[in-house]
Phi, psi and omega in degrees: 000317178298319180295320176296317178300318180289320178300324181291345178285338181249337183220197185227059184298326186280003170282343183258130188306317184298320177286324180296321180297313182298313178306307178303317181302315178293327175296319185291336179281344178300140179285157187296327182299338181284347181265348184277102179234158180293160181302317180297322178293321175301323180291319178300314178300319181291319177292325177293324180296317180294318182297314178299320179296321180290321176298318173303319184292318181297311178303315182296318178298312179297322177292326175294321180295323178292316183295323178293319177296315171310308187296321182290315180292328181306326190255001181228136181267120180249159177284167180298321182295322181291323178294321176292329175295321181294320178300306180300332183280345181282148183293146180264050180289130179301128181099343181244001180299326180293332178289330178289324178289322172303316179302310181293320183293319185291331187256346179292138181289155180272102169207182182279350181292125185058039188295326178299316180296313185296323178293316181298321180294313178304314187294338175271328185275312190305315183299332187264350183217064186283113180205173184302315185296314181291320179297318181296313179297319180296319175296325176294321176293320178292324180296319182293330177272008178059036173264081195295309185298316182290318178302313177301318176297320182294311178306312182294320179298321177297320180293325182296333181285349177230026186297338175295339177255024186054027173061032188292325177300316185287317177295322174299315179295321180287330173299316184290321182295317185294334177283325178288318182222071185305326181298331183262317195256350182299313186295327176288324174299312179300313182301313185288318179299320179290327176294320179287323178301309179301320183293320180289337178273000000 
């Protein structure tokens, strides 16, 4: 029971029926003497339960607001300033701050404007939300900042997540970018293509 309660502090096992049934089974095995507690202790437990319930409601309200902001911006193209205004308007709830930064990182355009800030933001977001898109965007920002080696590593890391498909999505995107901006992206397209070829051989 203690293990379940500790686990529930970091994830949500009791949201799943299979874990909930196991938890209830162990609760049922407790001897009656463990349930016999004084009235004062019951009052404390009741008060804590009410506080936790109110806190959960506040968290849920803030999470819904963040989710709604994601949904609204997803369907509308906003300027950088409008995105930052949306970011500032989102709640600063403890435990949900990473979602705010993810929001800003995913929707900020890839250009050289405020490039240092965008790279710093990427370095906070990417490790906690490691996927192809975030790594590829991080690589683009590094490429624009002329950090060649790190950009190449980011593109290859993004590619590695799709290596079972010969990295076609990443090489296709780099190919398109190299046509649009050959001075920046051609070297990365050649580098990643060569890396994939060497891997397959």
